[in-house]
DRENDO-366588 format. One record per residue: x, y negated, z of N, C-alpha, C, O in turn; residue in three letters. Coordinates in steps of 0.1 Angstrom, whole numbers, always signed. Layout:
n.xx,n.yy,n.zz,ca.xx,ca.yy,ca.zz,c.xx,c.yy,c.zz,o.xx,o.yy,o.zz,nuba
X,Y,Z,X,Y,Z,X,Y,Z,X,Y,Z,ALA
...
end
This chain:
n.xx,n.yy,n.zz,ca.xx,ca.yy,ca.zz,c.xx,c.yy,c.zz,o.xx,o.yy,o.zz,nuba
+8,+8,-2,-2,-4,-1,+11,-12,+1,+9,-23,-3,UNK
+20,-11,+3,+27,-27,+5,+34,-24,-2,+39,-35,-5,UNK
+41,-13,-13,+45,-15,-26,+35,-20,-33,+40,-29,-40,UNK
+26,-19,-36,+12,-26,-46,+9,-40,-38,+7,-50,-45,UNK
+9,-41,-28,+11,-60,-25,+18,-63,-30,+16,-71,-40,UNK
+33,-59,-26,+50,-65,-32,+47,-67,-46,+47,-78,-52,UNK
+45,-58,-50,+40,-58,-66,+31,-71,-74,+33,-80,-83,UNK
+22,-67,-66,+11,-75,-73,+14,-91,-65,+5,-99,-65,UNK
+25,-93,-61,+28,-110,-58,+43,-108,-66,+46,-119,-70,UNK
+50,-101,-69,+57,-104,-77,+52,-108,-93,+55,-118,-99,UNK
+43,-99,-99,+39,-104,-109,+31,-116,-110,+28,-121,-121,UNK
+28,-121,-99,+21,-133,-97,+28,-144,-100,+23,-153,-106,UNK
+42,-144,-96,+48,-154,-93,+56,-158,-111,+64,-167,-114,UNK
+51,-149,-118,+54,-154,-131,+49,-170,-134,+54,-177,-143,UNK
+38,-173,-125,+29,-186,-131,+37,-192,-127,+31,-203,-128,UNK
+48,-195,-121,+60,-207,-119,+65,-210,-130,+72,-220,-129,UNK
+64,-204,-142,+68,-211,-158,+62,-218,-163,+65,-224,-173,UNK
+45,-218,-153,+37,-229,-161,+47,-251,-154,+43,-262,-157,UNK
+56,-247,-147,+57,-260,-147,+69,-261,-155,+69,-273,-157,UNK
+78,-256,-160,+85,-259,-172,+77,-260,-188,+82,-265,-198,UNK
+63,-253,-186,+58,-252,-198,+48,-271,-197,+49,-278,-207,UNK
+39,-276,-184,+38,-285,-184,+49,-298,-188,+46,-308,-195,UNK
+62,-294,-183,+67,-307,-182,+79,-305,-199,+86,-315,-202,UNK
+78,-296,-205,+83,-295,-215,+72,-297,-224,+77,-300,-235,UNK
+59,-297,-225,+52,-303,-232,+49,-321,-226,+43,-329,-234,UNK
+55,-325,-215,+59,-338,-215,+67,-342,-220,+66,-351,-229,UNK
+77,-337,-217,+89,-340,-229,+88,-346,-239,+93,-356,-242,UNK
+79,-336,-245,+81,-332,-259,+74,-345,-264,+78,-350,-275,UNK
+60,-353,-256,+53,-365,-262,+59,-372,-259,+61,-380,-269,UNK
+66,-377,-245,+79,-382,-246,+85,-389,-257,+86,-401,-261,UNK
+90,-378,-262,+103,-379,-274,+92,-383,-289,+96,-390,-298,UNK
+82,-378,-288,+72,-379,-302,+71,-394,-299,+76,-400,-308,UNK
+66,-400,-291,+65,-414,-281,+78,-426,-287,+79,-436,-293,UNK
+85,-419,-282,+100,-428,-284,+100,-430,-298,+96,-441,-303,UNK
+106,-417,-306,+105,-413,-316,+100,-425,-325,+108,-433,-331,UNK
+87,-426,-326,+78,-432,-333,+76,-448,-330,+70,-457,-336,UNK
+86,-450,-317,+85,-467,-315,+95,-469,-322,+95,-480,-327,UNK
+109,-459,-325,+116,-459,-329,+116,-467,-344,+121,-478,-347,UNK
+108,-456,-354,+106,-460,-366,+97,-470,-364,+95,-476,-375,UNK
+91,-475,-355,+80,-488,-361,+93,-497,-358,+95,-504,-368,UNK
+100,-499,-350,+111,-511,-343,+119,-513,-360,+117,-523,-367,UNK
+126,-505,-363,+130,-501,-377,+125,-508,-387,+130,-518,-394,UNK
+111,-502,-389,+98,-510,-397,+100,-526,-401,+104,-532,-411,UNK
+96,-530,-391,+95,-545,-383,+112,-550,-385,+111,-559,-394,UNK
+124,-548,-382,+131,-547,-385,+135,-554,-401,+138,-564,-406,UNK
+133,-544,-404,+134,-541,-421,+125,-554,-433,+128,-560,-443,UNK
+112,-553,-424,+101,-561,-430,+106,-579,-425,+107,-589,-432,UNK
+108,-579,-414,+118,-593,-408,+128,-595,-415,+133,-606,-415,UNK
+132,-588,-421,+148,-589,-424,+145,-593,-442,+151,-603,-447,UNK
+136,-588,-449,+132,-587,-463,+124,-600,-465,+126,-607,-475,UNK
+114,-604,-457,+108,-615,-456,+113,-627,-455,+108,-636,-462,UNK
+130,-628,-444,+134,-641,-446,+144,-642,-456,+150,-653,-457,UNK
+148,-629,-467,+161,-632,-475,+166,-628,-473,+172,-623,-482,UNK
+170,-624,-460,+186,-623,-456,+186,-608,-460,+177,-600,-463,UNK
+198,-606,-459,+205,-596,-464,+222,-591,-456,+233,-594,-460,UNK
+216,-584,-445,+227,-582,-436,+240,-572,-440,+237,-562,-447,UNK
+252,-572,-439,+261,-565,-439,+258,-553,-444,+257,-549,-455,UNK
+256,-546,-430,+250,-530,-428,+238,-524,-430,+236,-512,-429,UNK
+226,-537,-437,+211,-536,-436,+205,-521,-439,+197,-515,-432,UNK
+212,-516,-454,+209,-502,-457,+211,-492,-444,+202,-484,-441,UNK
+223,-493,-438,+229,-484,-429,+226,-482,-419,+228,-470,-413,UNK
+219,-498,-411,+211,-499,-401,+197,-488,-406,+194,-477,-402,UNK
+192,-494,-413,+181,-490,-414,+179,-475,-415,+172,-469,-406,UNK
+184,-468,-424,+189,-454,-425,+193,-448,-413,+189,-436,-412,UNK
+201,-452,-403,+213,-448,-390,+197,-446,-377,+195,-437,-369,UNK
+185,-460,-380,+176,-461,-374,+165,-446,-376,+161,-439,-367,UNK
+165,-445,-387,+149,-436,-386,+160,-420,-389,+155,-410,-383,UNK
+170,-418,-396,+180,-407,-387,+176,-400,-375,+171,-389,-374,UNK
+181,-414,-362,+180,-413,-349,+167,-404,-346,+167,-392,-341,UNK
+155,-412,-352,+145,-413,-346,+139,-398,-352,+131,-392,-345,UNK
+142,-393,-367,+140,-376,-372,+151,-368,-360,+146,-357,-360,UNK
+162,-368,-351,+168,-363,-346,+157,-360,-333,+154,-349,-329,UNK
+150,-373,-327,+140,-371,-317,+132,-365,-317,+128,-358,-307,UNK
+127,-364,-330,+115,-355,-336,+121,-340,-336,+110,-335,-337,UNK
+124,-336,-335,+136,-325,-343,+139,-318,-323,+138,-306,-320,UNK
+142,-328,-316,+143,-321,-300,+133,-323,-295,+132,-316,-285,UNK
+118,-333,-298,+103,-327,-292,+104,-314,-300,+107,-304,-294,UNK
+103,-313,-311,+103,-298,-316,+105,-290,-310,+97,-281,-308,UNK
+118,-289,-304,+124,-281,-293,+114,-279,-279,+107,-269,-276,UNK
+115,-288,-274,+103,-289,-266,+87,-280,-269,+81,-271,-262,UNK
+85,-285,-281,+72,-277,-281,+67,-260,-281,+58,-253,-278,UNK
+80,-260,-289,+81,-246,-293,+88,-238,-279,+86,-226,-278,UNK
+94,-244,-271,+100,-238,-261,+87,-237,-254,+84,-226,-252,UNK
+76,-247,-249,+67,-248,-242,+59,-234,-245,+58,-224,-238,UNK
+53,-237,-257,+46,-224,-263,+53,-211,-259,+48,-201,-252,UNK
+61,-212,-264,+70,-194,-265,+70,-193,-249,+66,-182,-246,UNK
+75,-200,-240,+72,-199,-225,+59,-192,-219,+58,-182,-211,UNK
+50,-201,-224,+36,-199,-224,+30,-186,-223,+24,-181,-214,UNK
+33,-180,-240,+31,-170,-245,+38,-157,-239,+32,-146,-238,UNK
+51,-159,-235,+56,-143,-231,+53,-144,-218,+50,-133,-214,UNK
+53,-153,-209,+54,-150,-193,+35,-153,-190,+31,-149,-179,UNK
+27,-158,-196,+15,-161,-190,+4,-157,-199,-2,-149,-192,UNK
-1,-158,-210,-6,-155,-219,-6,-155,-232,+4,-161,-236,UNK
-16,-149,-244,-14,-153,-258,-26,-169,-258,-35,-171,-251,UNK
-21,-176,-268,-32,-189,-266,-42,-185,-277,-39,-183,-289,UNK
-52,-183,-274,-61,-177,-283,-66,-188,-294,-74,-185,-303,UNK
-61,-200,-292,-67,-211,-302,-55,-208,-318,-58,-207,-330,UNK
-41,-206,-310,-35,-203,-320,-38,-186,-330,-33,-183,-341,UNK
-45,-181,-322,-44,-166,-330,-57,-166,-338,-59,-160,-349,UNK
-65,-173,-331,-74,-176,-345,-68,-185,-353,-66,-179,-363,UNK
-64,-196,-353,-53,-202,-366,-52,-195,-375,-58,-196,-386,UNK
-41,-182,-369,-37,-178,-374,-43,-164,-387,-37,-158,-396,UNK
-57,-162,-382,-65,-154,-391,-65,-162,-403,-62,-158,-414,UNK
-68,-174,-401,-71,-184,-411,-61,-185,-422,-50,-188,-416,UNK
-58,-184,-435,-45,-184,-441,-39,-200,-448,-29,-204,-454,UNK
-48,-204,-442,-48,-224,-442,-39,-231,-433,-36,-242,-435,UNK
-35,-224,-423,-30,-228,-411,-17,-217,-413,-16,-205,-416,UNK
-8,-228,-410,+8,-222,-401,+9,-214,-392,+19,-207,-391,UNK
+1,-213,-383,+6,-215,-365,+15,-203,-367,+21,-203,-356,UNK
+20,-192,-376,+30,-185,-368,+43,-191,-363,+49,-186,-354,UNK
+47,-201,-368,+60,-210,-365,+55,-212,-349,+67,-212,-344,UNK
+48,-214,-340,+49,-215,-326,+44,-197,-321,+44,-196,-309,UNK
+42,-190,-325,+38,-179,-321,+49,-168,-319,+53,-161,-328,UNK
+53,-166,-306,+62,-161,-301,+64,-149,-297,+64,-151,-285,UNK
+68,-134,-299,+70,-121,-291,+78,-117,-284,+76,-107,-276,UNK
+93,-125,-284,+100,-119,-278,+105,-131,-274,+101,-142,-279,UNK
+115,-130,-263,+127,-134,-255,+139,-140,-268,+145,-151,-267,UNK
+140,-133,-277,+152,-133,-290,+143,-142,-295,+147,-154,-295,UNK
+129,-138,-303,+126,-149,-314,+123,-162,-307,+123,-173,-314,UNK
+119,-163,-293,+119,-181,-291,+133,-183,-293,+134,-194,-299,UNK
+148,-176,-290,+159,-182,-289,+164,-187,-307,+166,-197,-313,UNK
+163,-176,-309,+162,-179,-327,+155,-189,-329,+161,-194,-339,UNK
+145,-195,-326,+134,-205,-336,+143,-216,-326,+145,-227,-331,UNK
+147,-214,-318,+148,-229,-303,+166,-230,-311,+171,-241,-313,UNK
+171,-222,-313,+183,-226,-320,+188,-229,-335,+199,-232,-339,UNK
+177,-226,-343,+175,-231,-356,+175,-246,-357,+183,-251,-364,UNK
+163,-255,-347,+162,-266,-346,+173,-270,-338,+174,-283,-339,UNK
+181,-267,-334,+194,-274,-328,+201,-277,-337,+205,-287,-341,UNK
+202,-262,-341,+213,-267,-355,+210,-273,-363,+220,-273,-371,UNK
+197,-283,-368,+192,-292,-372,+192,-305,-369,+193,-314,-378,UNK
+190,-308,-355,+197,-316,-345,+212,-319,-348,+216,-330,-353,UNK
+217,-312,-345,+231,-313,-351,+238,-316,-362,+250,-321,-363,UNK
+226,-312,-371,+228,-319,-386,+230,-332,-391,+238,-339,-397,UNK
+218,-334,-385,+208,-351,-382,+216,-358,-381,+219,-367,-389,UNK
+222,-355,-366,+231,-363,-358,+249,-363,-365,+253,-374,-367,UNK
+257,-353,-369,+258,-354,-377,+261,-363,-389,+273,-367,-392,UNK
+252,-366,-395,+249,-371,-406,+248,-392,-408,+251,-401,-416,UNK
+239,-388,-390,+236,-403,-383,+250,-408,-384,+251,-417,-392,UNK
+262,-404,-377,+272,-409,-369,+282,-408,-387,+293,-414,-387,UNK
+277,-402,-398,+288,-405,-406,+287,-420,-413,+296,-427,-418,UNK
+271,-425,-412,+269,-435,-420,+278,-445,-417,+281,-454,-425,UNK
+282,-442,-403,+290,-460,-398,+303,-454,-402,+312,-462,-403,UNK
+307,-442,-403,+323,-441,-401,+327,-444,-420,+321,-440,-430,UNK
+338,-453,-416,+347,-456,-427,+356,-448,-433,+360,-441,-424,UNK
+363,-442,-446,+371,-437,-444,+384,-444,-447,+383,-454,-454,UNK
+394,-441,-442,+406,-446,-449,+418,-440,-458,+424,-444,-468,UNK
+417,-428,-449,+426,-425,-460,+418,-407,-472,+408,-401,-471,UNK
+430,-406,-481,+424,-395,-487,+424,-380,-476,+417,-370,-479,UNK
+431,-382,-468,+425,-369,-459,+415,-370,-450,+409,-360,-446,UNK
+411,-383,-446,+396,-386,-440,+392,-382,-449,+392,-370,-446,UNK
+387,-381,-461,+378,-378,-472,+380,-365,-473,+370,-359,-471,UNK
+388,-360,-476,+392,-343,-472,+380,-338,-465,+369,-334,-468,UNK
+390,-342,-449,+384,-338,-437,+368,-336,-439,+362,-325,-437,UNK
+361,-347,-445,+344,-349,-445,+343,-339,-454,+343,-328,-449,UNK
+342,-342,-469,+343,-331,-477,+344,-316,-466,+334,-310,-465,UNK
+353,-312,-461,+354,-300,-452,+343,-296,-445,+338,-285,-446,UNK
+337,-308,-433,+328,-308,-424,+313,-307,-433,+303,-301,-429,UNK
+312,-313,-444,+300,-310,-455,+294,-297,-461,+283,-292,-462,UNK
+308,-295,-464,+309,-275,-467,+302,-266,-455,+292,-259,-454,UNK
+315,-270,-444,+309,-261,-433,+296,-261,-428,+290,-250,-425,UNK
+288,-276,-428,+278,-274,-422,+268,-265,-437,+259,-257,-434,UNK
+270,-267,-447,+260,-261,-462,+261,-246,-457,+251,-239,-455,UNK
+273,-242,-455,+274,-227,-453,+270,-224,-437,+266,-213,-435,UNK
+271,-232,-425,+262,-226,-419,+246,-228,-419,+237,-226,-411,UNK
+246,-233,-429,+229,-235,-427,+222,-228,-444,+212,-230,-451,UNK
+233,-222,-443,+225,-213,-454,+230,-196,-445,+223,-187,-448,UNK
+239,-194,-437,+237,-186,-433,+230,-183,-417,+230,-172,-410,UNK
+222,-196,-415,+212,-197,-404,+200,-195,-409,+190,-193,-403,UNK
+201,-197,-425,+185,-193,-428,+188,-180,-434,+181,-177,-443,UNK
+197,-171,-430,+194,-161,-437,+191,-151,-423,+185,-140,-423,UNK
+195,-157,-414,+191,-145,-400,+170,-148,-399,+161,-156,-400,UNK
+174,-131,-396,+159,-126,-392,+150,-125,-407,+138,-123,-407,UNK
+156,-126,-416,+153,-117,-430,+161,-105,-435,+173,-105,-434,UNK
+153,-94,-439,+156,-80,-438,+152,-79,-451,+140,-79,-453,UNK
+164,-79,-465,+155,-74,-474,+167,-59,-476,+165,-50,-483,UNK
end
């Protein structure tokens, strides 16, 4: 009897992950809002600059860097969203609304469907790699290349990213 009570209590402790789910969702919403405000700020800056007829020296780079920075935040928000959905499905319960949407061919709800911890890690890892790629290109926008060796390093880093993305796209695909 003690074993049954203990096992029941132990099983119920899985609900502690609801904290990670809730705060993961809160973090995701915050990041979506912040990224949207960043895009809004870039749009206002671009509009004001264009309407005044001014053309600052790094205008294009600043606009692109601002937008890429927001995309970076959106991607991190997606990581938090996938994490929250995955943890909920693995520890608490399947999400009925997602399963219903999955039956309808018009909805792509399979991106949030998580069936194992490894699958959750793979999905999160892929999005994190994309965050790193976006961050890399954001940093490159404001980099000046003074020597041919620096340009070679830049070309090699882009090649390494391309190869990495190629192999990342092959993960989980069995032909």
